[in-house]
Structure formats: structure tokens, C-alpha cells
C-alpha positions in Angstrom: 61.9 396.4 -85.0 60.8 392.8 -84.7 58.4 391.6 -87.4 56.4 388.5 -86.4 56.5 387.3 -89.9 60.3 387.0 -89.6 60.1 384.8 -86.6 60.7 381.0 -87.1 57.0 380.0 -86.4 55.8 377.3 -88.7 52.2 378.3 -88.3 52.5 381.9 -89.1 50.4 381.4 -92.2 47.3 381.8 -89.9 48.1 385.5 -89.7 46.1 387.8 -92.0 48.7 390.5 -92.3 52.3 391.2 -91.1 52.4 392.6 -87.5 55.0 395.2 -86.9 55.5 394.5 -83.2 55.5 391.2 -81.4 54.4 392.9 -78.1 51.5 394.7 -79.8 50.5 391.4 -81.5 50.6 389.5 -78.2 48.4 392.3 -76.5 45.9 392.1 -79.4 45.8 388.3 -79.1 45.1 388.7 -75.4 42.2 391.0 -76.4 40.9 388.6 -79.0 40.9 385.7 -76.6 40.0 387.9 -73.6 36.8 386.0 -72.9 38.5 382.6 -73.0 41.2 383.8 -70.8 38.7 385.3 -68.3 36.7 382.1 -68.4 39.7 380.1 -67.4 40.6 382.7 -64.7 37.0 382.6 -63.4 37.0 378.8 -63.2 40.2 379.0 -61.2 39.0 381.9 -59.0 35.7 380.1 -58.1 37.2 376.7 -57.6 35.9 375.3 -54.4 32.8 377.5 -54.4 30.4 374.6 -55.1 27.3 375.5 -56.9 28.7 379.0 -57.8 31.5 377.3 -59.8 29.0 375.2 -61.6 26.7 378.2 -62.3 29.8 379.9 -63.8 29.8 377.4 -66.6 26.1 377.6 -67.2 26.0 381.4 -67.0 28.8 381.6 -69.7 26.7 379.5 -72.0 23.6 381.5 -71.2 25.4 384.8 -72.0 26.5 383.3 -75.3 22.9 382.3 -76.2 21.5 385.7 -75.2 24.1 387.4 -77.2 23.3 385.4 -80.4 19.6 386.0 -79.8 20.1 389.8 -79.5 22.4 389.9 -82.5 19.7 388.0 -84.6 17.0 390.3 -83.3 18.7 393.6 -83.6 20.7 392.8 -86.8 23.0 395.8 -86.6 26.0 395.2 -88.9 29.6 395.3 -87.8 31.6 398.4 -88.7 32.8 398.8 -92.3 36.4 397.9 -92.9 36.7 395.3 -90.1 39.9 393.3 -90.1 40.7 389.8 -88.8 43.7 389.0 -86.8 43.9 385.3 -88.0 42.4 383.4 -90.9 40.2 381.5 -88.3 38.4 384.6 -87.2 35.2 384.3 -89.3 31.6 385.0 -88.4 28.5 383.2 -89.7 24.8 383.6 -88.9 23.9 385.8 -86.1 27.6 386.3 -85.3 27.9 388.3 -88.5 26.2 391.1 -86.7 27.9 393.5 -84.3 25.2 394.5 -81.7 25.9 393.8 -79.0 29.5 392.8 -78.8 29.8 389.2 -77.5 33.4 389.7 -76.5 32.4 392.6 -74.3 29.3 390.9 -73.0 31.2 387.7 -72.0 34.2 389.6 -70.5 32.2 391.8 -68.3 29.9 389.0 -67.4 32.7 386.8 -66.2 34.5 389.4 -64.3 31.2 390.7 -62.6 30.2 387.1 -61.6 33.5 386.2 -60.2 33.7 389.4 -58.2 30.3 389.0 -56.8 30.9 385.4 -55.7 34.4 385.9 -54.4 35.5 389.6 -54.1 39.2 389.7 -54.8 40.9 393.0 -55.7 43.8 391.4 -57.6 41.4 389.3 -59.7 39.3 392.4 -60.4 42.4 394.5 -61.4 43.6 391.6 -63.7 40.1 391.2 -65.2 39.7 394.9 -65.9 43.1 394.9 -67.7 42.0 392.0 -69.9 38.6 393.7 -70.5 40.5 396.8 -71.6 42.6 394.8 -74.0 39.5 393.0 -75.3 37.5 396.2 -75.9 40.5 398.0 -77.5 41.3 395.0 -79.8 37.6 394.8 -80.9 37.6 398.5 -81.7 41.0 398.7 -83.3 40.2 395.9 -85.7 36.8 397.5 -86.4 35.0 394.4 -85.3 32.7 396.6 -83.2 31.7 400.2 -82.7 32.0 401.9 -79.3 28.2 401.6 -78.9 28.3 397.9 -79.6 31.0 397.4 -77.0 29.1 399.5 -74.5 25.8 397.7 -75.0 27.7 394.3 -74.7 29.1 395.4 -71.4 25.8 396.6 -69.9 24.0 393.3 -71.2 26.8 391.2 -69.7 26.6 392.9 -66.2 22.8 393.0 -66.2 22.4 389.2 -67.1 25.1 388.3 -64.6 23.7 390.4 -61.8 20.2 389.1 -62.2 21.6 385.5 -62.5 23.8 385.9 -59.5 20.8 387.2 -57.4 18.5 384.4 -58.4 21.3 381.8 -57.8 22.0 383.3 -54.3 18.2 383.4 -53.5 17.9 379.7 -54.6 20.9 378.7 -52.3 19.8 380.7 -49.3 16.1 379.9 -49.8 15.1 383.5 -49.7 
């Protein structure tokens, strides 16, 4: 079995604990960075779609602000015994709370928006796979409960759908 701590990686000291499998660690990292990966994918997917591309950037920031506001308002703690993958995974202020999951909200919001603007089955399948890895990673490392992940998903979809509807109404003048 490959242990990532045995690999000649000079920056391996960012890891919190040894990882038994390189593949599992990579999948967990994809989950941890799922929203960033999906953000990059959405920028690529929506390139050439004018105002929708620009609103993708704005909507990403709006979702982060709404998530922080909800966390600060609800103040539900993260699950007990949560683990970090890296020494850089720390949470301060409102981000110390778990409800709703920001990872879930951003991931679902990005995939929903991209699919509404430019329906593409392959993008949707890829996005759903990354969402699955993100949800699993957040639950596995006890960073969020199932309820926190579900609420994050619902908030991300609702905020995105309302925003997309308003943007489209503004563009079409309806």
C-alpha cells in the first residue's frame, strides 16, 4: 500500500495525518477543493456567454456572503470530532459554524447556474461527480452533518435559480 507520507514531496508537512492511499487522498482533495474546481469549470463552460459569464463571478461572491450571513445568524456548530486534511484548513468567525455548508452551497450553486445558462450533459455529469466528492469529503472529515450539507445544497440552488431568473429578466427586458 502506498503511503503519501513516504512519497518524496517536500511540502508533505502540510498534511495533518498520514494518508493510507494516494488515490483516496486525491479524491478527498478534489472534494475539499470542489467549489474552486467547479468555479474554474463554470468559467470555462460559460466563456463567450457575455453577461452570464460576468454574473457567474458575481453570483459566486453573493453565495459566499449569503453563506457567511446564514452561518452567523444560525450559529449551529460543526460536528464534534471534525478533522482537517491540511494545516491550512482553519475556520474563523462565521466560518466556524456549520449550518449551512458553504462547500455544498457553492458547489450546487455553480453547477445549477452553469447548467441553466448552457445545458450540457457532460458538464452536468462531471459537476455532479465533483459535488458527490465534496459532500462525501465534508461528511467523512466531520466538517458538516448531513443536514448542514442538505441545507447548503438547497440554499445554493434557490439563490442561484432566483438570481438566474432575475438576470434573464433583466437581459430580455421581461
